[in-house]
C-alpha positions in Angstrom: -28.4 7.2 15.0 -26.0 9.6 17.1 -22.4 8.4 17.2 -19.9 10.0 19.5 -16.1 10.6 18.7 -14.2 10.2 21.9 -11.4 12.4 20.7 -13.5 15.3 19.3 -16.4 14.9 21.8 -18.7 15.7 19.0 -21.7 14.1 17.6 -22.3 12.8 14.2 -25.8 12.2 12.9 -26.0 9.4 10.5 -28.9 7.8 8.7 -29.5 4.1 9.4 -27.9 2.8 6.3 -24.9 5.2 6.7 -24.5 3.9 10.2 -24.4 0.4 9.4 -21.9 1.0 6.7 -19.8 3.1 9.0 -20.1 0.4 11.7 -18.7 -2.2 9.1 -15.8 0.0 7.9 -14.8 1.0 11.5 -14.8 -2.6 12.6 -12.9 -3.5 9.7 -10.3 -0.8 9.8 -9.9 -1.4 13.4 -8.8 -5.0 12.6 -6.2 -3.7 10.1 -4.6 -1.1 12.3 -2.0 -2.5 14.4 -2.4 -1.6 18.1 -0.2 1.2 19.1 2.4 0.3 21.7 2.9 1.7 25.1 5.3 4.7 24.8 7.1 6.8 27.3 6.9 10.3 25.6 9.7 13.0 25.9 8.3 16.6 25.5 8.5 17.9 21.8 8.2 21.7 20.9 4.4 22.5 20.2 3.5 23.5 16.7 0.6 25.6 15.6 -2.8 24.0 16.6 -4.5 23.3 13.4 -6.6 20.3 14.2 -8.1 20.3 17.8 -7.4 16.6 18.1 -3.6 16.9 17.3 -2.3 19.6 19.4 0.4 17.9 21.6 3.1 16.2 19.4 5.8 14.1 21.1 8.9 12.3 20.1 9.9 9.0 21.8 12.6 7.7 19.3 15.3 9.9 17.7 18.3 8.0 16.4 20.4 7.5 13.2 20.3 4.3 11.3 22.3 2.8 8.4 19.6 0.7 6.7 18.7 0.4 3.9 20.4 3.8 3.7 21.9 6.1 6.2 19.0 8.2 7.7 17.7 9.6 10.9 14.8 7.7 12.3 12.0 9.8 14.4 9.1 8.2 16.0 6.4 9.8 17.7 2.7 10.6 18.2 0.2 13.1 19.6 -0.8 12.9 23.2 -4.4 11.9 24.1 -4.7 9.9 20.8 -3.5 6.6 19.4 -1.8 8.6 16.8 1.5 7.3 15.7 4.1 8.5 13.0 7.4 7.7 11.7 10.0 9.9 9.8 13.0 8.7 7.9 15.3 11.9 7.1 18.3 12.0 5.1 21.7 13.6 5.8 21.7 17.2 5.3 23.8 17.2 2.2 21.1 15.1 0.5 18.0 16.9 1.5 16.2 19.0 -1.1 13.4 20.4 1.0 10.7 18.0 0.5 9.0 14.9 1.8 6.9 12.0 0.5 4.1 10.5 2.4 2.5 7.1 1.7 -1.0 6.5 2.9 -2.1 2.9 3.2 -5.5 1.5 1.8 -6.8 1.4 5.5 -5.3 2.4 8.8 -2.2 0.4 9.4 1.1 0.5 11.3 3.3 3.5 11.1 6.6 1.3 10.6 5.8 -0.7 7.5 8.4 0.9 5.3 10.9 -0.9 7.7 9.9 -4.1 6.0 12.6 -6.1 4.1 12.4 -5.2 0.5 10.4 -2.1 0.7 11.8 0.6 -1.3 10.1 3.8 0.2 12.8 4.9 2.5 15.6 4.6 -0.1 13.6 6.0 -2.9 12.8 8.9 -0.8 16.2 9.8 0.2 17.5 9.1 -3.3 15.2 11.7 -4.4 16.1 14.5 -1.7 13.2 14.0 0.4 12.4 12.5 3.8 9.7 9.8 4.1 6.6 10.0 6.4 4.2 7.3 7.3 1.6 6.9 10.1 -1.1 4.7 11.6 -3.7 7.2 10.5 -4.6 7.9 14.0 -4.7 4.2 15.2 -7.7 2.1 16.3 -9.1 4.8 18.7 -9.7 7.1 15.8 -11.7 4.7 13.7 -13.4 2.2 16.2 -13.7 1.3 19.7 -16.1 -0.5 22.2 -18.9 1.7 21.3 -17.7 1.9 17.6 -17.1 5.4 17.6 -16.9 6.9 14.0 -15.4 9.8 12.4 -14.0 8.8 9.1 -12.2 12.2 8.6 -9.7 11.3 11.2 -8.3 8.3 9.4 -8.9 9.6 6.2 -7.0 12.6 6.1 -6.8 14.6 9.4 -4.4 12.3 11.3 -2.1 12.2 8.3 -2.2 16.0 7.8 -1.3 16.4 11.4 1.9 14.2 10.9 2.5 16.2 7.7 2.4 19.6 9.4 4.6 18.6 12.4 7.1 16.8 10.2 7.9 20.2 8.7 8.7 21.7 12.1 11.0 18.8 12.7 12.7 19.2 9.3 13.3 22.8 9.8 14.8 22.0 13.3 17.1 19.5 11.6 18.1 21.3 8.4 17.2 25.0 9.0 14.4 27.3 8.2 13.0 27.1 4.7 9.9 25.9 2.6 9.2 22.1 3.0 7.1 20.8 0.1 5.0 17.7 0.7 3.4 15.0 -1.6 1.1 12.3 -0.6 0.5 8.9 -2.6 -1.6 6.1 -2.1 -3.5 3.3 -3.9 -6.8 1.5 -3.8 -8.5 2.7 -0.5 -5.4 4.7 -0.1 -6.1 6.3 -3.5 -9.5 7.5 -2.1 -7.7 8.7 1.0 -5.2 10.7 -1.0 -7.7 12.3 -3.1 -9.9 13.0 -0.1 -6.7 14.5 1.8 -6.1 16.9 -1.4 -9.8 17.9 -1.3 -10.2 18.5 2.2 -6.7 19.6 3.5 -3.9 22.1 2.5 -1.2 20.1 4.4 0.4 18.7 1.0 1.5 20.6 -2.3 0.7 17.6 -4.6 -0.2 14.0 -4.6 -0.1 10.9 -6.5 -3.3 8.9 -6.1 -3.1 5.4 -7.9 -5.3 2.4 -8.9 -8.1 4.9 -8.1 -11.8 3.8 -7.8 -14.6 6.0 -8.7 -17.5 6.7 -6.0 -19.4 4.0 -7.6 -16.6 1.2 -7.4 -17.7 -0.7 -4.3 -19.4 -3.2 -4.4 -20.1 -3.0 -8.1 -16.6 -3.6 -9.6 -16.5 -6.9 -7.4 -20.2 -8.0 -8.1 -19.9 -7.9 -11.8 -16.7 -9.9 -12.1 -18.2 -12.6 -9.6 -21.3 -12.9 -11.8 -18.9 -13.6 -14.8 -16.8 -16.1 -12.7 -19.7 -18.1 -11.7 -21.2 -18.5 -15.4 -17.9 -18.4 -17.3 -15.7 -20.7 -15.1 -15.4 -23.4 -17.7 -14.9 -21.1 -20.4 -12.1 -18.7 -19.4 -9.4 -20.7 -20.8 -10.6 -20.1 -24.4 -11.5 -16.5 -23.6 -8.0 -15.8 -22.3 -6.4 -17.5 -25.3 -8.6 -15.5 -27.8 -7.3 -12.3 -26.3 -3.6 -13.3 -25.8 -0.9 -12.5 -28.2 -1.4 -14.3 -31.6 -5.0 -15.2 -30.5 -8.2 -15.3 -32.5 -9.2 -12.1 -31.0 -12.7 -13.4 -30.7 -13.6 -14.0 -27.0 -17.2 -14.8 -27.6 -16.7 -17.7 -29.9 -18.0 -20.8 -28.6 -20.0 -19.1 -25.8 -23.9 -19.9 -25.4 -26.3 -16.9 -24.9 -26.1 -16.8 -21.1 -22.4 -16.8 -21.1 -21.8 -14.3 -24.2 -24.1 -12.1 -22.0 -22.2 -12.2 -18.7 -18.9 -11.5 -20.6 -20.5 -8.4 -22.5 -21.9 -7.3 -19.2 -18.6 -7.4 -17.4 -16.6 -5.9 -20.3 -19.1 -3.1 -20.9 -18.8 -2.4 -17.0 -15.1 -1.7 -17.5 -13.5 -5.3 -16.7 -10.5 -5.8 -18.8 -10.7 -8.7 -21.1 -7.0 -9.5 -20.8 -7.1 -9.5 -17.0 -9.1 -12.9 -16.8 -5.7 -14.9 -17.4 -5.5 -16.0 -14.0 -9.4 -16.3 -13.3 -8.8 -19.4 -11.2 -6.6 -17.6 -8.6 -7.8 -14.1 -8.0 -11.1 -15.1 -6.1 -13.5 -12.3 -4.9 -10.8 -10.0 -3.2 -12.0 -7.4 -0.8 -15.6 -8.2 -1.5 -15.3 -10.6 1.5 -15.4 -7.4 3.5 -17.9 -5.3 1.3 -20.4 -8.3 1.3 -21.2 -7.5 5.1 -21.9 -4.0 4.4 -24.3 -4.8 1.6 -26.1 -7.1 4.0 -26.2 -4.7 6.8 -27.3 -1.6 4.7 -29.8 -3.4 2.3 -31.0 -6.4 4.0 -34.2 -6.6 2.0 -32.5 -7.0 -1.2 -31.5 -10.5 -0.4 -34.9 -11.6 0.2 -36.4 -9.6 -2.8 -33.9 -11.1 -5.0 -35.5 -14.5 -4.8 -39.2 -13.5 -4.4 -39.9 -10.4 -6.4 -40.3 -9.9 -10.4 -37.2 -8.0 -12.0 -34.7 -9.8 -9.8 -32.6 -12.8 -11.4 -33.5 -15.1 -8.8 -37.4 -14.8 -9.0 -37.3 -17.0 -12.1 -33.8 -18.3 -11.8 -32.1 -19.7 -14.9 -30.7 -23.3 -14.6 -27.2 -22.2 -14.0 -28.2 -20.1 -11.0 -30.4 -23.0 -9.7 -27.3 -25.3 -10.0 -25.0 -22.8 -8.0 -27.3 -22.4 -5.0 -26.1 -24.3 -1.9 -28.2 -24.8 1.3 -26.5 -27.7 2.8 -27.4 -28.7 6.5 -24.9 -30.5 8.6 -23.1 -30.0 12.0 -19.9 -28.5 13.2 -17.1 -31.1 13.5 -14.6 -28.5 15.1 -13.6 -24.8 15.0 -10.1 -24.6 13.6 -7.4 -21.8 14.2 -4.9 -20.9 11.7 -2.5 -23.7 12.3 -5.1 -26.2 12.5 -6.7 -24.9 9.1 -3.5 -24.8 7.4 -2.7 -28.4 8.4 -6.1 -29.4 6.7 -4.7 -27.6 3.5 -6.5 -24.3 3.6 -4.2 -21.5 2.4 -4.7 -17.7 2.1 -5.9 -17.5 5.7 -4.2 -14.0 6.4 -1.6 -11.9 4.6 2.1 -11.8 5.9 3.3 -9.0 7.5 5.8 -8.5 4.7 3.0 -7.3 2.3 0.8 -5.3 4.5 0.0 -1.8 3.3 -0.3 -2.5 -0.1 -3.0 -1.7 -2.7 -3.7 -5.4 -3.1 -3.4 -6.8 0.2 -4.1 -4.7 3.2 -7.8 -5.5 3.3 -6.9 -9.3 4.0 -6.0 -8.4 7.5 -9.6 -8.0 8.3 -10.1 -11.8 7.5 -7.4 -12.8 10.0 -5.1 -10.7 12.1 -2.6 -13.6 12.9 -4.0 -14.4 16.2 -5.2 -17.9 17.6 -8.8 -17.1 16.9 -10.9 -19.5 15.0 -10.6 -18.7 11.3 -12.1 -22.0 9.8 -14.7 -24.6 10.6 -14.4 -28.3 9.9 -17.9 -29.7 8.8 -19.3 -33.1 9.8 -20.5 -33.5 6.1 -18.9 -32.5 2.9 -21.1 -29.9 0.8 -21.6 -30.8 -2.8 -19.5 -29.0 -5.5 -21.2 -25.9 -6.9 -18.4 -23.4 -7.5 -18.7 -21.8 -4.0 -17.4 -18.2 -4.2 -18.5 -17.2 -0.7 -21.6 -17.3 1.5 -22.7 -17.7 5.0 -22.8 -20.3 7.7 -26.3 -20.1 9.2 -26.2 -21.4 12.9 -29.3 -23.5 13.5 -28.7 -24.7 17.1 -26.3 -24.0 20.1 -25.5 -20.9 21.9 -25.1 -18.7 18.5 -28.6 -20.1 17.0 -30.1 -17.6 14.6 -26.6 -15.9 13.6 -25.2 -15.8 10.3 -21.2 -16.0 9.8 -19.7 -14.9 6.5 -17.7 -17.5 4.7 -14.9 -16.9 2.2 -14.0 -20.5 1.0 -15.2 -24.1 1.0 -12.6 -26.8 0.5 -14.0 -30.4 0.8 -15.4 -30.3 4.4 -13.8 -27.0 5.9 -15.0 -23.6 5.4 -12.9 -20.6 6.1 -14.4 -17.2 7.7 -14.9 -13.8 6.1 -15.1 -10.6 8.2 -17.5 -11.5 10.9 -18.4 -10.8 14.5 -15.7 -12.6 16.8 -18.0 -12.9 19.7 -20.4 -14.8 17.6 -17.6 -17.2 16.2 -16.4 -17.9 19.7 -19.8 -19.2 20.5 -19.6 -21.9 17.9 -19.0 -25.4 19.2 -18.6 -29.0 17.9 -22.2 -30.5 17.3 -23.9 -27.3 16.5 -26.3 -27.6 13.6 -25.4 -25.3 10.7 -26.3 -24.6 7.1 -23.9 -23.5 4.5 -25.8 -21.2 2.4 -24.7 -19.1 -0.5 -28.1 -17.8 -1.5 -27.2 -14.1 -0.4 -23.8 -14.3 -2.0 -25.4 -15.4 -5.3 -27.9 -12.4 -5.0 -25.1 -9.9 -4.4 -23.4 -11.0 -7.8 -26.1 -8.9 -9.8 -26.5 -6.1 -7.2 -24.8 -3.7 -9.7 -28.0 -3.9 -11.9 -30.1 -2.3 -9.3 -27.5 0.7 -8.6 -27.8 2.7 -11.7 -26.2 6.1 -10.8 -26.3 9.6 -12.8 -25.2 10.1 -16.4 -21.7 10.8 -15.6 -21.1 6.9 -15.4 -21.9 5.8 -19.0 -21.0 2.2 -18.3 -24.3 1.8 -16.6 -26.3 2.7 -19.8 -26.3 -1.0 -20.5 -29.0 -1.2 -17.5 -31.2 1.5 -19.0 -33.9 1.1 -21.8 -34.5 3.2 -24.7 -36.4 5.7 -22.6 -33.5 6.2 -20.4 -35.0 4.6 -17.4 -33.5 1.5 -15.5 -34.3 -2.0 -16.7 -34.3 -3.5 -13.3 -35.8 -2.4 -9.8 -33.5 0.0 -8.3 -32.6 0.2 -4.5 -33.1 3.3 -2.6 -29.6 3.9 -1.6 -26.5 4.0 -3.8 -23.8 2.0 -1.7 -20.7 3.1 -3.8 -20.8 6.9 -2.5 -21.1 5.5 1.2 -18.2 3.2 0.7 -16.1 5.9 -0.9 -16.9 8.3 2.0 -15.8 5.9 4.5 -12.5 5.8 2.9 -12.0 9.3 1.9 -13.8 11.1 4.6 -15.9 12.8 2.1 -17.3 11.7 -1.3 -14.7 12.6 -3.9 -15.7 15.6 -6.0 -12.7 16.4 -8.1 -12.0 19.8 -6.6 -8.6 19.8 -5.0 -5.8 22.0 -3.9 -2.3 21.5 -5.2 -1.3 19.4 -8.3 -2.2 15.7 -8.9 -0.9 13.1 -11.1 -3.0 9.8 -11.1 -1.3 6.4 -12.0 -3.8 3.7 -13.1 -3.5 0.2 -14.4 -5.1 -0.9 -17.7 -5.5 -4.4 -16.3 -7.0 -3.5 -13.0 -9.5 -6.1 -11.9 -10.6 -4.3 -8.7 -10.6 -0.4 -9.7 -11.5 -1.0 -13.5 -9.6 1.4 -15.7 -12.3 3.8 -16.7 -12.7 5.2 -13.2 -9.5 7.5 -13.8 -11.4 8.8 -16.7 -14.4 9.5 -14.5 -12.1 11.9 -12.5 -10.6 13.2 -15.6 -14.1 14.6 -16.7 -14.6 16.0 -13.1 -11.4 17.7 -13.3 -12.0 19.2 -16.8 -15.5 20.2 -15.6 -14.3 22.0 -12.8 -10.9 23.6 -13.9 -11.5 24.0 -17.7 -8.7 25.4 -19.7 -6.8 25.4 -16.2 -7.0 21.7 -16.0 -3.7 21.4 -17.6 -2.1 23.2 -15.1 -3.7 21.1 -12.3 -3.5 17.3 -13.2 -2.3 14.6 -15.3 -3.3 10.9 -15.7 -1.0 8.2 -16.7 -2.4 4.8 -17.6 0.1 1.9 -17.0 0.0 -0.9 -19.8 0.1 -4.7 -18.4 -0.3 -3.7 -14.7 -2.9 -4.9 -12.3 -4.3 -3.4 -9.1 -1.4 -4.3 -6.9 2.0 -3.9 -7.6 3.2 -7.1 -6.2 0.7 -9.1 -8.3 3.4 -8.9 -11.2 4.5 -12.2 -9.6 1.4 -13.8 -10.7 2.8 -14.0 -14.4 5.8 -11.9 -14.9 5.7 -12.7 -18.6 2.3 -10.8 -18.7 2.3 -8.2 -15.9 4.7 -5.7 -14.7 5.4 -3.9 -11.4 4.3 -0.3 -11.6 6.2 1.0 -8.5 8.9 2.6 -10.9 5.9 4.6 -12.4 4.9 5.9 -9.1 8.5 6.8 -8.4 8.6 8.8 -11.4 5.2 10.3 -10.9 6.4 11.6 -7.5 9.4 13.1 -8.9 7.5 14.8 -11.7 4.8 16.2 -9.3 7.6 17.6 -7.3 9.3 19.3 -10.0 5.9 20.7 -11.1 5.1 22.3 -7.9 8.8 23.3 -6.9 10.4 24.5 -10.4 7.0 24.8 -12.5 8.3 22.1 -14.8 5.2 20.6 -16.5 5.1 16.8 -16.4 4.8 14.8 -19.8 1.3 14.8 -21.3 -1.4 12.7 -19.9 -1.9 9.4 -21.6 -3.9 9.6 -24.8 -6.8 7.2 -24.7 -10.5 6.6 -25.5 -13.0 4.7 -23.6 -15.2 2.6 -25.9 -18.0 0.3 -24.4 -16.2 0.4 -20.9 -12.8 -0.3 -22.3 -10.1 2.1 -22.1 -8.1 1.8 -25.4 -4.7 3.6 -25.5 -3.0 5.1 -28.5 -0.8 2.4 -30.2 2.4 4.3 -30.5 4.5 6.2 -27.8 4.5 9.5 -29.9 0.7 9.2 -29.9 0.2 7.7 -26.5 2.3 10.1 -24.5 2.3 9.3 -20.6 5.5 8.1 -19.2 5.6 4.4 -19.9 7.8 3.1 -22.7 5.7 1.2 -25.5 7.0 -2.3 -26.5 6.4 -4.3 -29.6 7.2 -7.9 -30.4 6.9 -10.1 -33.4 7.8 -13.6 -34.1 8.8 -14.1 -37.7 7.3 -10.9 -38.4 3.8 -11.4 -36.7 2.3 -12.0 -33.5 2.0 -15.7 -34.1 4.5 -18.0 -35.6 3.9 -21.6 -36.8 7.2 -23.7 -37.2 8.6 -27.1 -36.9 10.5 -28.4 -33.9 14.2 -27.5 -34.1 13.4 -24.7 -36.6 14.7 -21.2 -35.7 12.3 -18.2 -34.9 13.4 -14.7 -35.3 12.0 -12.2 -32.7 12.3 -8.6 -33.6 11.0 -5.8 -31.0 10.9 -2.3 -30.6 11.2 -0.2 -27.3 10.1 3.4 -27.5 9.8 6.2 -25.0 7.1 8.9 -25.1 8.3 12.5 -25.8 10.2 13.9 -23.1 10.4 10.8 -20.8 14.0 9.8 -21.0 15.6 6.9 -22.9 15.7 3.0 -23.2 18.0 1.3 -20.7 17.1 -2.3 -20.9 15.8 -5.1 -23.0 15.3 -8.6 -21.5 13.9 -11.7 -22.9 12.0 -14.7 -21.6 11.9 -17.6 -23.8 10.6 -20.6 -21.4 7.6 -18.7 -19.6 9.4 -18.8 -16.3 9.4 -14.9 -16.0 13.3 -14.9 -15.2 14.1 -12.9 -18.3 17.5 -14.5 -18.2 18.7 -13.2 -21.7 19.2 -9.4 -22.5 19.8 -7.4 -25.6 22.2 -4.4 -25.7 20.5 -1.1 -26.2 22.2 2.1 -27.4 22.9 4.9 -25.0 20.4 7.6 -24.7 18.1 6.0 -27.4 14.5 7.3 -27.4 13.7 4.1 -29.4 15.7 1.0 -29.6 15.2 -2.1 -31.9 16.5 -5.4 -30.6 16.2 -8.9 -32.0 17.0 -12.5 -30.9 16.7 -16.0 -32.5 15.4 -19.0 -30.7 14.8 -22.7 -31.4 12.2 -24.8 -29.6 12.9 -28.5 -29.7 9.7 -30.0 -28.6 6.2 -29.4 -30.1 3.9 -27.2 -28.1 2.6 -23.7 -27.8 5.1 -21.2 -26.4 5.0 -17.5 -25.4 7.9 -15.3 -25.6 8.0 -12.1 -23.8 10.3 -9.0 -24.1 10.6 -6.6 -21.2 11.6 -3.0 -22.1 12.7 -0.5 -19.5 13.1 3.2 -19.7 14.7 5.7 -17.1 14.3 9.6 -17.3 18.0 10.2 -17.1 18.9 7.5 -19.0 20.7 6.0 -16.0 20.9 2.3 -16.4 22.5 1.6 -12.9 19.9 3.3 -10.5 17.4 0.8 -9.1 14.8 3.6 -8.9 12.3 4.9 -11.6 13.2 2.3 -14.1 9.8 2.1 -16.1 9.1 -1.4 -17.5 6.8 -2.6 -20.2 6.1 -6.1 -21.7 5.2 -7.4 -25.1 4.3 -11.1 -25.9 4.4 -13.4 -29.1 3.0 -16.9 -29.7 5.0 -19.5 -31.3 3.2 -22.9 -32.4 5.7 -25.7 -32.7 4.3 -28.6 -34.5 
């Protein structure tokens, strides 16, 4: 298959499977990238032509603004392309010769930092840097009427062009001198950040975060969906067992099938403590990835149900019960307003949260237009624990087509990533089948994707002879998805210096994947690796920073750690100041286990411990006082403790605080509390550190949380 890029006028030869996947990625990212506005460009000085696609920069807005802090806003693009960029430059007296550049998980709008509550502009200027963001080339760089594809444009070339040109503008404003640049991005943006450092010299350092390995997609999602289907009724007891003061045995009370599902997911790296809101996190980005699987490997979904070696050939009872093939007719297609009126939520992501590691993919599901986003059915399918599937059209103009489904609620189904032209053909009265057969098959796809020995979590799918236990597909999908995001399959060989920040409760980019990169870095750089990279694991953090709102008594927002990592990597590059040591950890049966104390753990996050009457669990009578004692300790060379806040009612408001000594490397705090009514309570302490010991600044205040259980009889 030959695909022509309209900007570079070059042809790229892809194999059939690669083309299908590229088609999905390009169409999905096109939906996620905001259309570039029409502009009237004024000439801007030309810069050295490094990339032939981006040789004619222009500026169409150049003005001073006062919010969120005083800065000079410069907006522009490159002629002949859909590429747009925005720069936010500090006053001259605050500038220290550097810039920070954020890369979104997928191509998006160049003005996201102007969203209310976004901290990127203020943090950059507080750090002596200007801030850069782009639309990664715009829709024309990734997709068009002919599905023109060149993943390198959105992956790093467009951002590199903006970085290079920003240096020219900075020198014009501040005077000549070296301008250091640092890129950072998470999730898909983590791929793109690492791909940028591997394929471009436009930046001096980078902070990729919540980073997935080349085998992350779709396997990180399939493994958790398999467990979600089988364990949906057992999660409350699993969560309780691994929570503070729990039994510590999540397998107690599980039957053989349930125990096997939990063991499989855990050995693949899914964090045991991350199941706490199992009923809310759904299938995440698998909504989009599913279509790529169907396009690239369509025969799998038939063979799953018909061929020995696949779970569906002789399905267990639980799989038979979960299968849905419900025939009915369409009552009415629904737009967003109509679907919302019928109680369907999570139809699209609000503009305030676009560009984040957690949410950017959701725009591919609904871009906010009046198009059909859900379908009301004439009949109500039976309850089977529906996680996703297809609407197979049996009559009408779209007969023979399959439309991806995300959710089923009563008699309404919401749509996944699908062809809009096909959806537009659906009419009331069309006969359809709600069918989750393919979606169920996808849930064990990881068993048939066993990669090389550098991925030890897959050893559970090998026999004693080292050979796979299950039939293997001809194509590994993970590297293709990674290539679609990063422009190339990440290798671990990069220019500059890198600090990765990864979350120990990550449900999407499970934690061991940062260790995969560590081993790659060590193999490539040997003794010099210590001068090239750091890896910091963040305790009690999920994939998306904003996910901390799901349960603030369990989860912290990791943005402050990214801020500190950016400051650390810039000091490393510019002054030769080595950052704090990488987090000390072990990977045991797929789980990342960090050292228990701050002195042994290293990294940059404080370590917090909490006890109720001296233990993780206290049993008391109603009205009896409970004594809570805690310690907050910073790793060596990472600043001092600046805050200790308590939550006693589970609200996540942390309304009570304890004073901490100034410049303390470790602080002990305590509080007594009385519970008047019987029940089980979880008390949380949030401890905070700051590198300079500044308890006033809003930036780089690094949090961690500890919990204790109180049973009131």
